[in-house]
C-alpha positions as CSV (number, residue, x, y, z in Angstrom):
1,M,0.0,0.0,0.0
2,P,1.3,3.5,-0.7
3,S,2.7,5.2,2.4
4,R,1.2,8.5,3.8
5,A,4.6,10.1,3.6
6,N,4.8,9.5,-0.2
7,A,1.2,10.5,-0.8
8,A,1.6,13.8,1.1
9,H,4.0,15.2,-1.6
10,S,1.2,15.4,-4.1
11,A,-1.2,17.2,-1.8
12,S,-2.2,20.7,-3.0
13,S,-2.5,22.1,0.6
14,P,0.5,24.1,1.9
15,D,0.0,22.3,5.2
16,P,0.8,18.5,4.7
17,R,-1.0,17.5,7.9
18,A,-4.1,19.3,6.9
19,A,-4.1,17.6,3.5
20,R,-3.8,14.2,5.3
21,G,-6.7,14.7,7.7
22,I,-9.9,12.7,7.5
23,S,-11.8,15.7,6.2
24,G,-9.1,16.3,3.6
25,T,-9.4,12.8,2.2
26,A,-13.1,12.5,2.2
27,E,-14.5,16.0,2.4
28,G,-11.9,18.4,1.2
29,A,-12.3,20.6,4.3
30,G,-11.3,24.2,3.9
31,R,-9.3,26.5,6.2
32,T,-10.0,29.2,8.6
33,T,-7.9,32.2,9.7
34,T,-7.4,33.1,13.3
35,P,-7.1,36.7,14.5
36,N,-3.3,36.4,14.6
37,G,-3.2,35.3,11.0
38,T,-2.6,31.6,11.6
39,R,-4.5,29.4,9.2
40,H,-6.0,26.1,10.4
41,P,-8.2,23.5,8.6
42,R,-11.9,23.7,9.4
43,L,-13.3,20.8,11.3
44,G,-15.0,18.6,8.7
45,K,-18.2,16.6,9.1
46,I,-16.4,13.3,9.2
47,D,-14.0,14.6,11.9
48,A,-16.9,15.9,14.0
49,A,-18.7,12.6,13.6
50,V,-15.7,10.6,14.7
51,H,-15.0,12.8,17.7
52,L,-18.7,12.7,18.7
53,G,-18.8,9.0,18.3
54,F,-15.8,8.6,20.6
55,A,-17.4,10.7,23.2
56,V,-20.7,8.8,23.1
57,L,-19.0,5.4,23.1
58,L,-16.7,6.4,26.0
59,V,-19.6,7.6,28.1
60,A,-21.6,4.5,27.4
61,S,-18.6,2.3,28.2
62,V,-18.0,4.1,31.5
63,V,-21.6,3.7,32.5
64,R,-21.6,0.1,31.6
65,Y,-18.4,-0.6,33.5
66,V,-19.5,1.3,36.6
67,V,-22.8,-0.6,36.7
68,R,-21.2,-4.0,36.4
69,H,-18.1,-3.6,38.6
70,S,-17.4,-2.8,42.2
71,P,-16.2,0.7,43.3
72,A,-12.7,-0.6,44.0
73,D,-12.4,-1.7,40.4
74,N,-13.8,1.6,39.1
75,I,-11.1,3.8,40.4
76,L,-8.3,2.5,38.2
77,V,-10.4,2.1,35.1
78,L,-12.0,5.5,35.5
79,G,-8.6,7.1,35.9
80,L,-7.4,5.4,32.7
81,A,-10.5,6.5,30.9
82,A,-10.2,10.1,32.0
83,G,-6.5,10.1,31.0
84,A,-7.4,8.6,27.6
85,C,-10.1,11.2,27.1
86,L,-7.7,14.1,27.9
87,L,-5.0,12.7,25.6
88,Y,-7.6,12.2,22.8
89,V,-8.6,15.8,23.0
90,A,-4.9,16.9,23.0
91,V,-4.1,14.8,20.0
92,A,-7.2,16.0,18.1
93,V,-6.4,19.6,18.8
94,Q,-2.8,19.1,17.7
95,A,-3.9,17.4,14.5
96,R,-6.3,20.2,13.7
97,R,-3.6,22.8,14.2
98,G,-1.1,20.8,12.2
99,G,1.4,20.7,15.0
100,P,3.6,17.7,16.0
101,G,1.6,15.2,17.9
102,G,3.7,12.0,17.9
103,S,4.5,12.0,21.6
104,W,0.9,12.7,22.5
105,M,-0.4,10.0,20.2
106,A,2.1,7.5,21.7
107,A,0.9,8.3,25.2
108,L,-2.7,7.9,24.1
109,V,-2.1,4.6,22.5
110,G,-0.2,3.3,25.5
111,V,-2.9,4.4,28.0
112,W,-5.6,3.0,25.7
113,A,-3.9,-0.3,25.4
114,V,-3.8,-0.7,29.2
115,L,-7.4,0.5,29.5
116,V,-8.9,-1.8,26.9
117,I,-7.0,-4.9,28.2
118,A,-8.1,-4.1,31.8
119,A,-11.7,-3.2,30.7
120,P,-12.7,-4.7,27.4
121,S,-16.0,-2.8,27.6
122,F,-14.1,0.2,26.1
123,A,-13.2,-1.8,22.9
124,W,-15.9,-0.1,20.8
125,C,-14.0,3.2,21.2
126,S,-11.2,1.7,19.2
127,F,-12.8,2.7,15.9
128,A,-12.5,6.4,16.7
129,L,-9.0,5.9,18.0
130,F,-8.0,4.1,14.8
131,F,-9.1,7.1,12.6
132,L,-7.4,9.5,14.9
133,C,-4.1,7.5,14.5
134,R,-4.3,7.7,10.7
135,S,-5.2,11.5,10.6
136,A,-2.7,12.6,13.3
137,L,0.3,10.6,12.2
138,T,2.2,10.0,9.0
139,G,4.1,7.2,7.4
140,A,5.0,4.1,9.4
141,A,4.1,5.8,12.7
142,A,0.4,5.8,11.6
143,Y,0.5,2.1,10.8
144,V,2.2,1.2,14.0
145,A,-0.2,3.2,16.2
146,A,-3.2,1.8,14.4
147,G,-1.8,-1.7,14.6
148,V,-1.1,-1.4,18.4
149,T,-4.7,-0.2,18.8
150,A,-6.1,-3.2,17.0
151,A,-3.8,-5.6,18.8
152,A,-4.8,-4.2,22.2
153,T,-8.4,-4.4,21.3
154,A,-8.0,-8.0,20.2
155,A,-6.2,-8.9,23.4
156,G,-8.9,-7.3,25.6
157,L,-11.7,-9.1,23.8
158,F,-9.9,-12.4,23.9
159,K,-9.4,-11.9,27.6
160,L,-13.1,-11.2,28.0
161,S,-13.8,-14.6,26.4
162,D,-11.5,-16.2,29.0
163,G,-9.2,-17.2,26.0
164,T,-11.8,-19.5,24.5
165,D,-13.2,-17.5,21.6
166,L,-10.7,-17.2,18.7
167,A,-13.0,-14.9,16.8
168,M,-12.6,-12.3,19.6
169,L,-8.8,-12.4,18.9
170,L,-8.9,-12.4,15.1
171,G,-11.9,-10.2,14.6
172,P,-10.3,-6.9,15.7
173,L,-7.2,-7.6,13.7
174,A,-9.1,-8.4,10.5
175,V,-11.2,-5.3,11.0
176,G,-8.1,-3.2,11.5
177,V,-6.6,-4.6,8.2
178,M,-9.8,-3.8,6.3
179,L,-10.0,-0.3,7.7
180,T,-6.4,0.3,6.8
181,L,-6.9,-0.8,3.2
182,V,-10.1,1.3,2.9
183,Y,-8.5,4.3,4.4
184,D,-5.4,4.0,2.1
185,R,-7.7,3.7,-0.9
186,I,-9.7,6.8,0.0
187,Q,-6.6,8.7,0.7
188,H,-5.0,7.7,-2.6
189,D,-8.1,8.7,-4.5
190,A,-8.2,12.1,-2.7
191,E,-4.5,12.7,-3.5
192,E,-5.1,11.8,-7.1
193,Q,-8.1,14.1,-7.3
194,R,-6.0,17.0,-5.9
195,R,-3.2,16.3,-8.4
196,L,-5.6,16.2,-11.3
197,H,-7.2,19.5,-10.0
198,A,-3.8,21.1,-9.9
199,E,-3.0,19.9,-13.4
200,V,-6.4,21.2,-14.7
201,S,-5.8,24.6,-13.0
202,L,-2.4,24.8,-14.6
203,A,-3.7,23.9,-18.0
204,Q,-6.5,26.5,-17.6
205,G,-4.0,29.1,-16.7
206,Q,-1.8,28.2,-19.7
207,L,-4.9,28.2,-22.0
208,A,-5.9,31.6,-20.7
209,A,-2.4,33.0,-21.3
210,S,-2.4,31.5,-24.8
211,E,-5.8,33.0,-25.6
212,R,-4.5,36.4,-24.3
213,R,-1.5,36.2,-26.6
214,A,-3.7,35.1,-29.5
215,G,-6.0,38.0,-28.8
216,T,-3.2,40.4,-28.7
217,V,-1.9,39.2,-32.1
218,A,-5.4,39.3,-33.6
219,E,-5.9,42.8,-32.3
220,R,-2.6,43.9,-33.8
221,E,-3.6,42.4,-37.1
222,R,-6.9,44.2,-37.0
223,V,-5.3,47.6,-36.1
224,S,-2.8,47.0,-38.9
225,R,-5.6,46.5,-41.4
226,E,-7.5,49.5,-40.2
227,I,-4.4,51.7,-40.4
228,H,-3.6,50.4,-43.9
229,D,-7.2,50.9,-45.2
230,T,-7.6,54.4,-43.8
231,V,-4.4,56.4,-42.9
232,T,-1.9,54.7,-45.2
233,Q,-4.2,54.6,-48.3
234,G,-5.3,58.2,-47.7
235,L,-1.8,59.6,-47.3
236,A,-0.6,57.7,-50.4
237,S,-3.4,59.1,-52.5
238,S,-2.9,62.6,-51.2
239,L,0.8,62.4,-52.0
240,L,0.2,61.4,-55.6
241,L,-2.3,64.3,-56.0
242,L,0.2,66.8,-54.4
243,E,3.0,65.6,-56.6
244,A,0.9,65.9,-59.7
245,A,-0.2,69.4,-58.7
246,G,3.4,70.4,-58.1
247,R,4.4,69.4,-61.6
248,A,1.5,71.2,-63.2
249,W,1.5,74.4,-61.0
250,P,0.0,77.0,-61.4
251,S,-2.4,75.6,-63.9
252,D,-6.1,75.2,-63.1
253,A,-5.7,71.4,-63.1
254,A,-3.0,71.8,-60.4
255,R,-5.3,73.9,-58.3
256,A,-8.1,71.3,-58.7
257,G,-5.7,68.5,-57.7
258,L,-4.6,70.6,-54.7
259,G,-8.2,71.0,-53.6
260,Q,-8.9,67.3,-54.1
261,A,-5.8,66.4,-52.0
262,T,-6.9,68.8,-49.3
263,A,-10.3,67.2,-49.1
264,L,-8.7,63.8,-49.0
265,L,-6.4,64.8,-46.2
266,R,-9.3,66.2,-44.2
267,G,-11.2,63.0,-44.7
268,N,-8.1,61.1,-43.7
269,L,-7.8,63.2,-40.5
270,S,-11.4,62.3,-39.7
271,E,-10.6,58.6,-40.3
272,T,-7.6,58.9,-38.0
273,R,-9.7,60.4,-35.2
274,S,-12.3,57.7,-35.6
275,L,-9.6,55.1,-35.5
276,V,-8.6,56.3,-32.1
277,H,-12.3,56.1,-31.0
278,E,-12.9,52.4,-31.5
279,L,-12.1,52.3,-35.1
280,A,-15.5,53.5,-36.3
281,S,-16.2,55.2,-39.6
282,P,-18.0,58.5,-39.2
283,G,-20.0,59.6,-42.2
284,L,-20.1,56.0,-43.5
285,D,-21.9,54.0,-40.7
286,A,-24.8,56.5,-40.5
287,S,-25.9,56.3,-44.1
288,P,-27.5,53.4,-46.0
289,L,-25.1,50.7,-47.2
290,P,-25.2,51.5,-50.9
291,D,-24.6,55.2,-50.2
292,A,-21.8,54.4,-47.8
293,V,-20.2,52.1,-50.4
294,L,-20.3,54.8,-53.1
295,L,-18.9,57.4,-50.7
296,A,-16.1,55.1,-49.7
297,A,-15.2,54.5,-53.3
298,R,-15.3,58.1,-54.4
299,Q,-13.0,59.1,-51.6
300,Y,-10.2,57.8,-53.9
301,V,-11.9,57.5,-57.3
302,P,-14.3,60.5,-57.7
303,E,-15.8,59.1,-61.0
304,A,-16.7,55.7,-59.5
305,R,-20.1,54.3,-60.3
306,L,-22.3,52.1,-58.2
307,L,-24.7,49.3,-59.4
308,V,-27.1,47.7,-56.9
309,T,-28.9,44.4,-57.5
310,G,-31.4,42.8,-55.3
311,E,-33.5,44.5,-52.5
312,P,-31.3,46.4,-50.1
313,R,-31.7,45.1,-46.5
314,P,-30.1,45.4,-43.1
315,V,-26.8,43.5,-42.7
316,P,-24.7,42.8,-39.6
317,A,-22.4,45.6,-38.4
318,D,-19.2,43.5,-38.9
319,V,-20.3,42.6,-42.5
320,R,-21.0,46.3,-43.3
321,H,-17.7,47.4,-41.8
322,A,-15.8,44.8,-43.8
323,L,-17.5,45.7,-47.1
324,L,-16.7,49.4,-46.6
325,R,-13.0,48.7,-45.9
326,V,-12.7,46.4,-48.9
327,V,-14.2,49.2,-51.1
328,Q,-11.8,51.7,-49.7
329,S,-8.7,49.5,-50.1
330,A,-9.7,48.5,-53.7
331,A,-10.5,52.1,-54.7
332,S,-7.2,53.3,-53.3
333,N,-5.3,50.6,-55.2
334,I,-7.0,51.9,-58.4
335,T,-5.6,55.3,-57.8
336,L,-2.1,54.2,-56.7
337,H,-1.5,51.3,-59.1
338,A,-4.1,50.7,-61.8
339,A,-4.2,54.2,-63.5
340,G,-7.6,53.2,-64.8
341,S,-10.2,55.6,-66.2
342,T,-13.3,53.6,-65.1
343,A,-14.2,52.1,-61.8
344,T,-17.5,50.3,-61.2
345,V,-18.7,49.0,-57.9
346,T,-21.5,46.4,-57.9
347,L,-23.3,45.6,-54.7
348,S,-25.6,42.6,-54.8
349,F,-28.1,41.4,-52.1
350,L,-28.6,37.7,-52.4
351,P,-31.0,35.6,-50.2
352,D,-28.2,34.4,-47.9
353,A,-25.3,36.7,-48.7
354,V,-24.1,40.1,-49.9
355,T,-21.5,40.3,-52.7
356,L,-19.3,43.2,-53.7
357,D,-17.4,43.6,-57.0
358,V,-15.0,46.4,-57.7
359,Y,-13.9,46.6,-61.4
360,D,-11.4,48.9,-63.0
361,D,-10.1,49.1,-66.6
362,G,-6.5,49.9,-65.5
363,A,-3.2,48.3,-66.1
364,G,-4.0,45.0,-64.3
365,F,-1.4,42.6,-62.9
366,D,-0.6,39.0,-62.3
367,P,-2.1,38.0,-58.9
368,A,0.2,35.0,-58.6
369,A,3.3,37.3,-59.0
370,A,2.2,39.9,-56.5
371,A,4.9,41.0,-54.1
372,P,4.6,39.9,-50.5
373,P,3.8,42.5,-47.8
374,S,6.9,44.6,-46.8
375,E,7.8,48.0,-45.6
376,A,7.2,49.3,-49.1
377,G,3.6,48.1,-49.1
378,G,1.7,45.1,-50.3
379,Y,-0.7,44.8,-47.4
380,G,-3.9,45.7,-49.2
381,L,-4.9,42.4,-50.8
382,R,-3.9,40.4,-47.7
383,A,-5.9,42.7,-45.4
384,M,-9.0,42.5,-47.6
385,R,-8.8,38.7,-47.8
386,Q,-8.3,38.4,-44.0
387,R,-11.3,40.7,-43.3
388,V,-13.6,38.6,-45.5
389,E,-12.4,35.2,-44.6
390,Q,-12.6,35.9,-40.8
391,L,-16.4,36.5,-41.3
392,G,-16.8,33.2,-43.2
393,G,-16.8,34.8,-46.6
394,A,-15.0,34.3,-49.9
395,F,-12.5,36.7,-51.5
396,S,-11.0,36.6,-55.0
397,V,-9.0,38.8,-57.3
398,E,-9.2,38.4,-61.1
399,S,-6.7,40.3,-63.2
400,A,-4.1,40.1,-65.9
401,P,-1.6,42.6,-67.3
402,G,-3.4,45.2,-69.5
403,E,-6.9,43.7,-68.8
404,G,-8.0,45.5,-65.7
405,T,-8.9,44.1,-62.3
406,I,-11.9,42.7,-60.5
407,V,-11.9,42.5,-56.7
408,A,-14.8,40.3,-55.5
409,A,-16.0,39.5,-52.0
410,Q,-19.0,37.6,-50.7
411,L,-20.1,37.7,-47.1
412,P,-22.8,35.6,-45.4
413,A,-25.8,37.8,-44.5
414,P,-29.1,35.8,-44.3
415,A,-32.2,37.9,-44.9
416,D,-34.0,36.5,-41.8
417,T,-31.2,37.6,-39.4
418,A,-31.9,41.4,-39.6
419,R,-32.3,43.0,-36.2
420,P,-32.8,46.6,-35.0
421,G,-29.7,48.7,-35.0
422,R,-28.4,47.5,-38.4
423,S,-28.1,49.9,-41.2
424,V,-28.8,49.2,-44.9
């Protein structure tokens, strides 16, 4: 059988003696704090039942002995019973406080052995004494104390039968062995439960830390996309307009380009402020979705056109936000890279989805040969794809050198999920 000393190493309680108590193995008793800050295990229900049982059996045994024996015999036995009672209380208190109680337990077992041999009527109290031995001591000492208690009880009962009833001798020993096996099994299961609980708590802590790290990475990616689709795109487009105006200054076209760049920078400033305040889009979220899509496109391509198919309806806020950002990023790419003269945005409301197509007749490119994201740029297509796919949608780019480009996105938006607070 596993020893108590070995089992104690896996206990989660900082007080090994508290972890080994009866309440610790069967009830998981908690702890209380005294006024001076010392922490002690609370008295569990099983501990209280054992101590109460000892008191009741001791009183009953005393009454039985006094009734059946002469006053001369009573003096010695009552003295031993009183001593055993006081030692029992001392050991129980020491065990509850977690202090060393080996010497007290040895004295109790010694007095009890003399008492039960002299007066076998007290043999029934041995059950409570057995559990106290196991809860107050550890390792081999617990087994020795419990064994002496069982042996003394067997000797007393065998004496009571005048040495003729072998069952009186073997019965207490067999019961002691069975109680030891049962107690060890309960204790082993309790230790294993505490170990598993500690492992689960550790795993939960690691999972929470991992989720926090994943959340931090996801938030960084989200902020990166927002910055790219608003601040970066707006500044890049404004720079192109200012450079063109500088080359053509002081012509009317240059002045018009300067005005357009100024308006774009003002809008970019508004986007930057909204980015600080929960990354909203003032001026876009308050209007119907088709109007907001057209406004987002014309921020970068003033001649952009909008085609709407199907019946416009409310869509989830995250779907709306993703559509607007895709339009902004695609329109900005038209200005920066495509050099096209026509841009057409098609918004389609399907029964279970909303689709968005942004077409331009610009220079086009080979999507398979697109440069990966770097400090020089290249985040637009990746950011658009991430936005759409994170919402369970589909994203594609169709293009070829000299043949223009189509950026397409489809997001799930069932018609029967519309709720108040969503804008068309």
